[in-house]
Structures are given as C-alpha cells and as structure tokens.
N, C-alpha and C positions, 0 to 999 in steps of 0.2 A: 636591134637598135644600137646606136652609139650612146652610151650612158656615162656621165661623170658621177662618181660616187664619193661623197665626203663623209669621213668617219669610218672608212672601210676596215680599220683595225679595232674598232670598238665592239661592245657587246652586241648591239643590233646591227651595226654596219658589217660585221663579219658574216652574219647570216644573210644579209641582203646581197653581199658579194657572191656568196656561194649560190644563191638562187638565180642571180643574174647570169652567172657563168654556166650554170647547169641548163639554162634555157637558151643558151647560144648568143647572148648579147655581148657586144664589145664594150669593155669597161675601162674607163680611165679613172684610176683611184688617186685622189689628192691626199698626200700624206706629208707630214713633216719629216719623217724618217723612212725613206724607201726601203731600208734594210728590214723593216718589219713585215714586208710582203714578199713572198717568193715569186719568181717569174713563173707565169702560167700562160697557156694559150688564151688569146682574147683579152688578156689583161695588160694594160699599160699603167705603170706606176709613175706618177709625176710628183716631184717635190714641190710643195706649195704651202704657204702660210695662209690659212683661210681667214685670218684677221686682216689680210691685205686684199682689197677688192681687185687691184690690178693683177695680182698673182692668180686669183680665182679666174678672172677674165681670160688670162692667157692660157690657163689650164683647161678651161671648159669650151673654148672656142671650137666650133665644128661638131659638137655633140647634139643629139636630139633632145636629151632630157638631163637635168641635174637632179640627183637624189641626195638629200642631205640627212645624215644621221649624226650631225654635229652635236657634240657635248663638250662643254668647257672643262669638265672634270668635277665630280661631286666633292672632292676634297680641296678644290680651288678656293682660296680665301677671298678672291674677287669674282666668284662664280657668276653672280647676276650681271655685273658690268661686262665681263668678258663674253658671256653668252650672247648678250645683246649686240656687242660689237662684232662678234663673229657672224652672227645671223645677218646683220645688216650688210656686212662685207660680202657675204655669200650672195645675197639678193642683188646687191649692186653689181657684183662681178658677173653674175648670170645675165642680168639685163644688158650690161655693157658688151657682152659677148654675142648678143642677139639670140640667145636661147630663150624660147618662150615657155617650155614646159618645166615646171619646178615642183618636185614632190619632197615633202619634209616629214620626218618622224618627230612629232612633238611629244608632249607629256599628257598624263591623265588629269593633272590638276586643273586644266581649263574646262573639263567636262562639268556639267551642271547637276546639282543635287535637286531633289523634288521641289524644294522651296524656291528654286530659281537662282540660287547663289552658286558660284563656282567652287569646286571642291577645295581649291587652294586657299580660299577665304574662310573655310570652316575652322572653328576653334580647336578641333582635334587634329588638324593637319600636322604631320611630323615636321618639327622645326628643322631637323637636319637636312631635309631636302627642299625646304621652302624657297631658298634663293634660286635654285635651278628651276623649280616648278613655276615660280612666279615669273621668271624670265621667259620660260616657254609660253606661258599664258600671254604675256605682253607682246612677245614676238608674233603670236597668232593674231592678236588685235591689230598689229601693224600690217600683217599679211592680208587681213580682210579688206584693207584699203588699197591693196596693190592692184593696179589695172593693166600693167604692162606684161604680167606673167599669167600663164594658165596654171595656176597653183593648186595644190592639194595638200592637206595635212592629215596625217594619220595619228590619232591619239591611241596609245596602247590601253589595255584594260587596267583597272585599279591595282590588281594584285600581280601585275607583271613586273618582274625584277630578275636579276641575274641568277637567283635560285629557283626560278620557275622550271617546269619540265622542259626537256630538250627535244622531244621527238617531233618529227615533221609528219603531220597527218594530211596536209593539203586541204584541210577543212577549217572553216571559221564562220562565225555569224557576224553580221554587219549592223552597226548602230550609227547614230548621228551625233547628237550633242550630250546625251546622257549615258552614264556608265552601263555596261552590260554585266549581268550577274551570271555566275556559273553555279548552278545548284542553289544552295542556301547562302552562298557567300559572294564576295566580289569577283568579277570576272578575271580570268587569267588566260594565257596563251603561251606557247613557246616562241622563242626568237625566230625559229625556223618558219613557223606558220605566220608570224607577223610579217616576215620577209615574203612569204607567198602572197599575202594581201597587197604588199607594196608592189611587187612585180605584176600581179594581176591588174592593178590600177595603171601601171605603166603600159601594159599591152592592150588593155581595154578600158579606157578612162570612163569612170562613172561618177566621179566626185570633183570635177574641175570647178574651182572657185569656192570650195567648201571644205569642211573638216568632217572626217568620219572616224569611227572607232570599230574595233573588232574584238572578239573573244571566242573561246571555244563554246 
C-alpha cells in the first residue's frame, strides 16, 4: 500500500517505519527535518509541518492510509495545546486530501480502570506525563465523533515506554478499552511488536471506528 507516516523519527514511529518497509509498503514520511531520515527504497521523505493542515494535505494526497505516531514532545511546555493543534491539523489535512483510512497511535491514559474511570483521571497518574496523556484522551474523544474517516486508534499498554524490551516477536494479545496485564503487573510490549500490531491493522482491518490495545 501507499502509506503516509507521521512521526517517523520518533520512538514508535521509527518502529512503524521499519515494519512498513519490511513488508513492502511504499512510505511517505512527513518530517520537519528530512536530514533525519536516510534515503531508502520505497521511502519518500517530505518536509512538512503537521501543525499546518494544508501542508499535511499536500503531503498525503494520493496515499491509501495515513498513520500518525505524532507526539508534540514530552518536554514541550505547551504540550497539551500543541498536541491538540497538531492532531486536529493532521485529521483536517487527511480529510482534505480525500484519504479515508486513518490509524493513530494514542496513549494508555484513555484506557478504563475497573471502576469505569479513565486512567488519566486517577489520583496516582504521573503529573509529568499528564498534559500529553490528557491531550491524547481528548483527541480520542474528538475522533469518536469523526464520520468522514475510517479511523482506528491503538493505545499501548500501561508499562510501555522507551525503556521497554526491544525484541520483535511478532506476537501480541488484543484488548479493547481496558488495560491488559502481563503476569502480575501492568502490560508491556516492545515498540517493534506494537508496530506489528499497527501494520497488521493496516493490512487486515479489524478495528475500524474504534480503539484497541495490545500487550504481550
């Protein structure tokens, strides 16, 4: 397929890029600095600011699917507002380009605890990541009202972070709106296997119009 990938130089986006190319897909990577990605077969690097819907539209026109691993940066002092602005511009640009399929990697904070509250609203939720997690939750809320896109969101497991294991096993378990556990603790997975789940959804859609989660 022809896939536009946003966030291809980030933690998750790098893994998604590798998985897409390994499976023979043609990838258009939207980046602010093209020098961050080396030239490779089946990879087209396009300079674009994802905060600008017109630039997104121009870059994704003609692709089959847009995959977003967008993150405004955990150290960004205006993380919440920039995350929402970027997400809205990506959605608007995707729709303006006439692309129907949209897959986004969201956050675990929008998953639900047993009492029906979202994890991001729990009193013990880490303050350092609250702005980004709450933005990802609010972006999902907006996406649930989206009717022009065949959208899917994947929320990673609770214990997923840059220090997670790195191996690619090609295996994962699937959940819906509640976190998956791994043994006696919160679920985790490698970025490589999270990418496997994303590209599996691309090739054989099973969660159109909904959110799902995965873990080992």
